C-alpha distance (Angstrom), angle and dihedral (degrees) to the residues before:
residue distance angle dihedral
M1 . . .
P2 3.82 . .
P3 3.81 120.6 .
S4 3.80 114.9 -85.9
D5 3.80 121.3 177.3
P6 3.81 116.1 31.5
P7 3.81 115.1 -100.8
A8 3.80 119.5 -99.1
P9 3.83 117.3 -95.8
F10 3.80 117.9 -95.1
V11 3.78 139.1 172.5
V12 3.80 127.8 -142.0
R13 3.80 105.0 -153.5
G14 3.78 126.2 -153.5
A15 3.79 99.3 -7.1
L16 3.80 121.9 154.8
V17 3.80 95.2 -107.7
V18 3.80 118.4 -154.5
R19 3.78 95.5 -164.3
Q20 3.82 101.8 -178.5
D21 3.81 87.3 -153.6
A22 3.81 123.0 145.5
R23 3.82 90.9 -77.4
R24 3.81 92.9 43.2
T25 3.79 89.1 -127.1
V26 3.81 120.1 -163.9
A27 3.81 114.7 -174.4
R28 3.79 146.1 133.9
E29 3.79 101.5 -93.6
D30 3.78 146.9 146.2
V31 3.78 121.7 -107.9
R32 3.81 123.1 -161.0
I33 3.81 121.5 -164.2
E34 3.80 124.9 -162.7
Q35 3.81 130.4 167.0
G36 3.81 88.4 2.5
R37 3.82 93.9 -59.2
F38 3.79 138.1 97.4
V39 3.79 109.3 -102.5
H40 3.82 100.4 168.3
V41 3.81 130.6 27.8
G42 3.79 114.0 171.9
P43 3.78 141.8 50.1
S44 3.79 123.8 -23.8
A45 3.79 103.3 10.6
P46 3.81 113.5 -163.3
I47 3.80 110.2 -104.5
E48 3.81 100.2 -168.2
G49 3.80 111.3 133.4
A50 3.78 93.5 -0.2
E51 3.78 138.6 110.8
V52 3.80 109.8 -117.3
I53 3.80 121.0 -138.9
D54 3.80 120.0 -166.7
G55 3.80 101.8 -123.6
R56 3.80 97.7 178.7
P57 3.82 94.4 100.9
F58 3.82 91.2 52.1
A59 3.77 146.8 69.2
L60 3.80 109.8 -139.5
V61 3.81 108.4 -143.8
P62 3.83 131.9 177.4
G63 3.78 114.5 -100.8
F64 3.79 112.5 -95.3
V65 3.80 119.8 -109.4
N66 3.81 113.6 -143.6
T67 3.81 104.3 -157.7
H68 3.80 99.6 -168.9
T69 3.77 130.1 31.1
H70 3.79 144.6 126.3
V71 3.77 94.8 -143.5
A72 3.81 97.6 -179.9
M73 3.81 89.5 63.4
S74 3.80 89.8 77.5
L75 3.81 87.7 105.1
L76 3.81 87.8 62.3
R77 3.80 99.3 56.3
G78 3.81 106.3 141.5
L79 3.81 94.5 7.8
A80 3.82 96.9 113.6
D81 3.79 104.6 22.1
D82 3.80 125.1 153.7
R83 3.81 96.1 22.5
E84 3.79 129.9 118.8
L85 3.80 116.2 -114.3
D86 3.81 97.0 -89.4
G87 3.80 93.7 51.7
F88 3.78 90.3 40.6
L89 3.81 92.0 54.2
E90 3.80 92.6 43.9
R91 3.80 90.4 56.2
L92 3.81 93.7 45.2
F93 3.81 95.6 44.4
A94 3.81 88.3 55.1
V95 3.80 89.6 54.0
D96 3.82 92.8 42.8
A97 3.79 90.0 58.7
R98 3.81 89.1 63.7
R99 3.80 100.4 40.8
T100 3.78 121.7 114.6
E101 3.77 129.9 -152.5
A102 3.80 88.7 -112.4
D103 3.80 94.9 58.3
V104 3.82 90.6 42.1
E105 3.80 88.1 58.1
I106 3.80 91.5 47.5
G107 3.81 90.5 50.0
A108 3.79 90.9 47.5
R109 3.80 91.7 52.8
L110 3.80 89.8 52.6
G111 3.80 93.1 47.9
I112 3.80 95.0 44.6
A113 3.81 90.5 49.5
E114 3.79 89.5 54.0
M115 3.81 91.5 47.9
L116 3.79 94.6 49.1
L117 3.79 91.8 49.5
G118 3.82 86.6 53.3
G119 3.80 94.7 52.1
T120 3.80 98.1 -101.2
T121 3.80 108.9 140.8
S122 3.84 100.2 167.7
F123 3.79 129.6 37.7
L124 3.81 137.5 -178.9
D125 3.78 110.6 -141.6
L126 3.80 135.7 -168.2
Y127 3.81 118.6 -166.1
Y128 3.79 143.4 95.4
F129 3.82 129.6 -97.0
E130 3.80 82.7 45.7
D131 3.80 90.9 163.7
G132 3.79 86.1 75.8
V133 3.80 90.7 50.7
A134 3.81 90.0 48.4
R135 3.80 92.3 52.5
A136 3.80 90.2 48.8
A137 3.81 92.4 50.1
E138 3.78 92.3 51.0
A139 3.79 92.8 45.0
L140 3.81 94.5 52.9
G141 3.81 95.7 35.1
A142 3.82 101.5 -114.9
R143 3.79 125.5 142.7
G144 3.82 107.5 -116.9
F145 3.80 126.9 -166.9
L146 3.77 97.0 -169.0
G147 3.78 124.8 -165.5
W148 3.79 119.1 -164.0
A149 3.82 106.9 -138.5
V150 3.80 111.5 -113.1
L151 3.80 124.4 -166.8
D152 3.78 139.2 146.4
A153 3.81 112.8 -59.7
D154 3.81 92.1 -121.8
K155 3.81 92.7 53.9
T156 3.79 102.2 49.2
T157 3.79 136.3 96.2
Q158 3.82 89.7 -155.9
S159 3.78 121.3 109.2
G160 3.78 110.0 -113.3
V161 3.80 129.0 0.5
P162 3.83 112.2 -33.5
L163 3.81 94.5 -140.5
D164 3.79 90.4 53.0
N165 3.81 89.8 47.4
A166 3.80 89.7 52.1
R167 3.79 92.1 48.3
R168 3.78 92.2 53.9
F169 3.80 90.9 46.1
L170 3.81 90.8 54.1
D171 3.79 90.4 51.1
R172 3.80 94.4 48.0
W173 3.81 96.2 51.4
A174 3.80 103.7 34.7
G175 3.79 117.1 130.3
R176 3.81 99.7 19.4
E177 3.79 123.6 144.0
L178 3.81 99.0 -133.8
V179 3.81 103.1 21.5
T180 3.80 124.1 67.8
P181 3.83 112.0 -178.1
L182 3.80 119.8 -149.9
V183 3.80 143.3 162.0
A184 3.81 123.5 -93.0
P185 3.83 119.6 -170.7
Q186 3.79 103.9 -162.4
G187 3.81 100.2 -136.7
V188 3.80 144.4 -70.0
Y189 3.80 91.9 -78.3
V190 3.82 92.2 68.2
C191 3.82 103.5 19.6
G192 3.79 124.8 76.1
R193 3.79 127.4 -162.4
E194 3.81 95.2 -85.2
T195 3.80 92.2 51.4
W196 3.81 93.2 49.3
L197 3.79 93.2 48.8
G198 3.79 92.1 42.2
A199 3.79 88.9 54.4
R200 3.80 91.2 48.8
E201 3.80 92.0 49.4
L202 3.79 91.7 48.6
A203 3.81 92.3 49.1
A204 3.80 91.8 47.9
R205 3.80 91.3 51.4
A206 3.82 90.6 50.9
G207 3.81 94.2 42.3
T208 3.80 93.8 -122.9
L209 3.80 138.6 115.1
C210 3.79 134.5 -100.6
H211 3.79 121.7 -121.6
F212 3.82 122.5 -163.0
H213 3.79 147.7 148.8
L214 3.81 116.1 -95.9
S215 3.81 133.3 -172.3
E216 3.78 95.5 -25.1
T217 3.82 95.8 154.6
R218 3.80 139.0 21.0
R219 3.79 90.1 -119.8
E220 3.80 92.6 55.9
V221 3.81 90.2 51.1
H222 3.81 94.7 43.8
E223 3.80 94.9 49.2
H224 3.79 92.7 48.2
E225 3.79 92.0 47.4
T226 3.81 90.3 49.6
K227 3.81 90.6 50.2
T228 3.80 99.7 43.7
G229 3.79 106.8 16.6
R230 3.81 89.3 -120.2
R231 3.78 136.2 89.8
P232 3.81 112.9 -115.1
A233 3.82 100.3 -102.0
V234 3.81 92.2 44.2
W235 3.80 90.9 49.1
L236 3.80 93.2 48.4
E237 3.79 89.4 51.1
E238 3.81 92.1 49.4
I239 3.81 94.4 51.1
G240 3.82 90.7 49.6
F241 3.78 99.1 -112.3
F242 3.81 95.1 132.2
A243 3.81 91.1 63.7
G244 3.82 90.8 103.6
P245 3.82 139.5 39.7
S246 3.79 113.6 -60.7
V247 3.79 142.1 174.7
A248 3.81 117.1 -157.3
A249 3.79 120.2 -161.7
H250 3.83 121.1 -141.4
A251 3.85 103.7 -5.0
V252 3.80 91.9 -175.5
W253 3.81 104.6 143.0
L254 3.80 104.6 53.0
T255 3.78 135.2 143.6
G256 3.79 125.0 -142.7
E257 3.80 89.1 -101.6
E258 3.80 91.6 54.6
I259 3.79 92.5 46.5
G260 3.80 88.4 53.5
I261 3.81 91.6 51.1
L262 3.80 93.1 49.1
G263 3.79 91.4 47.7
R264 3.82 95.3 47.8
R265 3.79 91.3 47.3
G266 3.80 92.9 46.6
V267 3.80 92.1 -126.0
G268 3.81 109.1 176.5
I269 3.80 115.6 -126.8
A270 3.81 120.1 -146.0
H271 3.80 104.5 -157.7
C272 3.84 112.8 -151.7
P273 3.81 107.2 -176.7
S274 3.82 100.0 166.0
S275 3.78 93.6 51.3
N276 3.81 93.7 44.9
L277 3.79 91.8 50.5
K278 3.80 95.4 45.3
L279 3.81 93.6 48.1
A280 3.82 90.0 45.9
S281 3.79 95.4 -123.5
G282 3.79 83.7 170.6
G283 3.77 99.7 -141.8
V284 3.78 136.3 72.3
A285 3.78 119.4 -122.1
P286 3.84 108.2 -108.4
L287 3.80 95.4 -122.0
V288 3.78 96.1 160.7
E289 3.80 92.9 53.2
L290 3.81 92.6 43.1
R291 3.80 91.2 49.8
D292 3.78 92.4 47.5
A293 3.82 90.5 48.5
G294 3.80 90.0 56.3
A295 3.80 101.6 -104.0
P296 3.83 111.7 145.7
L297 3.81 111.3 -120.6
G298 3.78 131.8 -147.2
L299 3.77 138.2 162.6
G300 3.79 129.0 -112.3
T301 3.77 134.8 -178.2
D302 3.82 97.8 -154.4
S303 3.81 111.9 -149.9
V304 3.79 127.3 -37.4
A305 3.79 86.8 -115.3
S306 3.81 88.3 72.7
N307 3.81 104.6 21.9
N308 3.27 100.6 29.0
S309 3.80 96.1 -141.5
V310 3.78 139.8 48.2
S311 3.82 93.8 -145.3
M312 3.78 109.9 135.8
L313 3.80 90.0 -167.8
R314 3.79 89.6 60.4
E315 3.80 91.1 44.8
M316 3.81 92.7 52.5
H317 3.78 91.2 50.7
L318 3.79 93.8 49.1
A319 3.81 94.2 43.7
G320 3.78 90.8 56.8
L321 3.79 95.5 46.1
L322 3.79 92.3 47.2
Q323 3.80 95.2 52.7
K324 3.80 93.0 45.4
H325 3.80 93.6 47.3
Q326 3.79 95.7 45.5
R327 3.80 93.1 49.8
W328 3.80 98.7 38.0
D329 3.79 87.1 -127.5
A330 3.82 121.7 117.3
T331 3.82 91.7 -167.7
V332 3.82 98.8 64.8
F333 3.77 118.0 102.1
P334 3.80 97.6 4.0
A335 3.78 121.5 -162.5
Q336 3.80 94.7 -84.7
E337 3.81 92.7 55.4
L338 3.79 90.6 47.7
L339 3.79 91.5 53.4
D340 3.80 87.8 47.3
L341 3.82 89.8 56.8
A342 3.80 90.7 54.9
T343 3.81 97.2 45.3
I344 3.80 127.7 15.8
G345 3.81 92.1 14.9
G346 3.78 91.7 55.6
A347 3.80 90.6 47.8
R348 3.80 89.0 52.8
L349 3.82 91.0 53.7
L350 3.79 89.0 55.9
G351 3.80 92.1 47.9
R352 3.82 88.4 -116.4
E353 3.81 102.8 108.2
R354 3.82 90.0 122.0
E355 3.80 89.9 59.2
L356 3.80 108.0 28.1
G357 3.78 143.9 29.5
S358 3.81 103.4 54.9
I359 3.80 142.4 52.4
E360 3.82 102.3 -108.3
P361 3.81 134.8 132.1
G362 3.80 111.7 -88.1
K363 3.78 95.7 25.2
R364 3.78 124.7 112.2
A365 3.79 112.3 -89.3
D366 3.81 99.6 -114.8
F367 3.80 108.7 147.4
S368 3.80 148.1 126.4
L369 3.78 133.1 -130.6
F370 3.83 111.7 -137.5
R371 3.81 117.7 -160.8
L372 3.78 107.0 -119.6
D373 3.81 90.5 -157.7
H374 3.80 91.8 63.1
P375 3.82 110.6 114.0
S376 3.81 92.7 -124.8
L377 3.83 90.2 62.4
A378 3.80 97.4 48.8
P379 2.94 127.5 153.0
A380 3.82 86.6 40.8
R381 3.79 96.9 -154.2
P382 3.82 123.2 149.8
E383 3.80 92.5 -127.4
A384 3.83 90.7 53.6
I385 3.81 102.7 42.9
V386 3.82 96.7 91.0
S387 3.79 90.6 49.5
H388 3.79 90.8 48.0
L389 3.81 91.5 51.4
A390 3.80 92.5 49.8
Y391 3.78 99.7 42.4
A392 3.80 112.5 15.8
A393 3.79 117.8 18.7
D394 3.78 118.9 115.7
D395 3.81 124.0 -147.1
E396 3.81 87.2 -120.3
A397 3.82 88.7 68.3
I398 3.82 89.0 70.5
D399 3.79 111.1 97.6
S400 3.81 103.3 172.8
V401 3.79 138.5 8.9
Y402 3.81 128.8 -161.5
V403 3.81 130.6 -164.7
G404 3.78 116.8 -168.9
G405 3.79 89.4 -12.5
R406 3.81 93.2 -55.4
A407 3.79 120.8 116.8
V408 3.80 110.9 -119.8
V409 3.83 95.3 166.0
R410 3.79 124.0 30.7
G411 3.80 125.3 172.6
R412 3.83 90.4 -4.5
A413 3.82 90.7 -57.8
L414 3.79 129.8 110.7
V415 3.79 111.7 -109.4
R416 3.81 101.1 -159.2
A417 3.79 100.7 37.2
N418 3.78 141.8 30.8
A419 3.80 111.8 -109.9
A420 3.80 93.4 -155.2
E421 3.81 91.7 53.6
I422 3.81 90.8 48.7
G423 3.80 90.0 51.4
T424 3.79 93.8 48.7
A425 3.81 92.4 50.2
A426 3.82 90.6 47.0
A427 3.80 93.1 51.4
S428 3.80 90.8 51.1
A429 3.81 94.0 47.8
A430 3.81 92.1 47.7
E431 3.81 90.3 59.1
A432 3.80 90.1 73.6
L433 3.82 92.6 51.1
W434 3.76 106.4 40.0
P435 3.83 99.6 61.9
S436 3.81 88.0 74.9
R437 3.80 90.5 67.9
A438 3.78 112.5 116.0
């Protein structure tokens, strides 16, 4: 059920705070939380009327923002491994045709549990039956930005018209604290001009963004260019789709012209290195050029069917290694920029950088406590903590996670759900899906 009364005030004293503010401050500080927001970050926080937590054993880090996932696909982990994208999608579309809202919700609970245990407090999702995902997010206490998948009516496995389904979803979930509904056109390979513009109109009316896949593979780009005479980003610009806020996932196969368009339009880019490598997309997303052109950058895991994890720590590590290796330059995307992708950068993609992504007074209290005595964070020195988070930290180093000042993980255990019960339900629901595997 959604949060009701605001959480009680509390103070974390003496933690190693990785603020992610404009100065990228790292210091031993006190943090006070009231009404689900940070109200003091610095020395000597007032403790009147508040529970006091000894923060000295911990690093206090902003909650991670996963900017591209299909969280309900957690039931399908391993179902379509070792296939290129076309074969991967063929296998998953066959399963999608048989999925129910009930098993989508079960899968979402499993995926959200995994994300919370890995320090992810906000996620941007693209799927259908998103009501089930929304219920799961509220039940476990995660912040979900949930895009109902929209595609041409003759290419969908959904019942009814996808745009109409998305419209009703937006209406049902408007005004919630943890759930933000939005519109998610799948991609140019299943969306024609009317669907793209219908999605944009619907998003504009609701005051939200559009989330979609873009230029993930050479084949996708080639087939669209053969059909329309334009590469995907150029075509979307020409039809007027980029007139509103957007987040594009992948963005691997881009020309300089397309990079310029995305930068000028401020299109957010959700970089998904694990998924792109595993599905052999063949290229490396041009993050340096996109950044320099002005496109906001974030980090996404994609689904566990193609990753096979939703660990943002792992994704940061891989993103940095990939860019350095591809460019023969060890200086590109240093640790601080990688942490930015996973925190304040992700918040910027969502249009929520004034509320999320850093530890600053007035912002929502979404954060994790990392155990400084965990081997993956040794030596636990202030000048090394950002590097450790980007390149070394393990999810098991996370002790507690808070969303809006409410504990959702404490002592490596879910607070609002039973992990064993989630696992049992997931195993049962997967039985109906896995027999289709060849």
